N, C-alpha and C positions, 0 to 999 in steps of 0.2 A: 666292832671297835668303840670304845667310848669316845665320845667328842666332849667330854669335861674332864678336869682333873679333881682329884680328892681333896677335901679339907682336911688337913692333918694337925696342924696347930691348936692347942686349947684357945689360944688368942683369936683365932680367925672365927671359932665358934663363938666365943664371948662378943666379937665384935658384931656379929649378926644379930645375937639375941638383944644386944642393947641398941644397935643402929637400924636394924632391918624391919620392914613390915613384917606383921605375924599374921598367918590365917590358922585358925583354929577349928578342926573338924574334930568329930566323935573319936577319930582313932588314931589322930596324929596332929602334930603342930608343924606348920611349914615357916619358917622364917626366910626372907628374900631381902636383898641389897643389890642394887647396880655394882657391876664389877668396877674396880679400882683403874686408873689411869695407868696405861702401859700394860694391863693385863689383857692377855690374848684370848684366852678360853675361861669358861664359865668353871667354877669350884662347887662341888657339891658334897656335903656332908651328910652322913646318915647315922643318927644314934639311936639305938636299940638298948634299952637298960636291961638289968635283971629283973625287973618287974614283969616283962615280957615272959619269961621262962628260962628255960635252960639254953645253953649254947645252941643246940639244933634248932630251937624255935627261934632264937633271936637270928640266927643266919639263914632261916627261912624268909623271915619278915624283911631282912636287909637285902636278900637276892630277889625278892619279889618288887621291892621298891627300884632296884636298878633295872630289872627287867621292864616295869613300867615306864621308865626314864628313856629308856633304849627304844620302848615302842612309841613313846610320843614322839621322839626325834629331837634333834639339838635346837629346831626353831622354837620351841615350847620354852625353853629356859636359856636362850642366846642372850648373853649381856647381863646375866644374873647370877650372883652366888647363892646358894641355897642350902639351908639346915634343916633336915627333915628329923623330926623326933617322933618315935613311935609311941603310942600309948596302949595300955593293955586292953587286949582284944584285937590288936592288929593280926596276929597270927590266926584268929579263927575267921577272919574276913576273907571272901572268896576274891581272886586275883583280879576279876573284873571289877568289882566295886572299889577294890583299892585303886586301880589305875584310874576309873572314872573320878573319884574323889581327888585324886592329884592332879588330874587334869584340870578339874573346876577349879582347885586353889591356885594352879598357876595362872588360870586366866583373871581371876579376882587379884592376884599379886600384882600382874603385870598392869592391870589399869590403875592400881593404886601407886605404882612406881611411875607411871607415864607423866 
């Protein structure tokens, strides 16, 4: 069971893009901001554009990112809203490398927001 809620509104994504800290990796861009006052759980949005490929490939990337977040556990993204934006090439990357880069990005962003 996931310990976060999904970002659903375009306004939430836009707020993160404008006000959040950004980490750029070769295969993704990760935006992070502290959760709002009164908000209990983190919100995470995963954006995978058609530049990645057809629906099967896009869903593969989305599921891999969700699985990597589940493997890291809620402590890795506690008190953060995140927007994950996949770049072309994310579908070819092995899961272990994707998970490792995601973990490294979260560590850097946590320090930047502290």
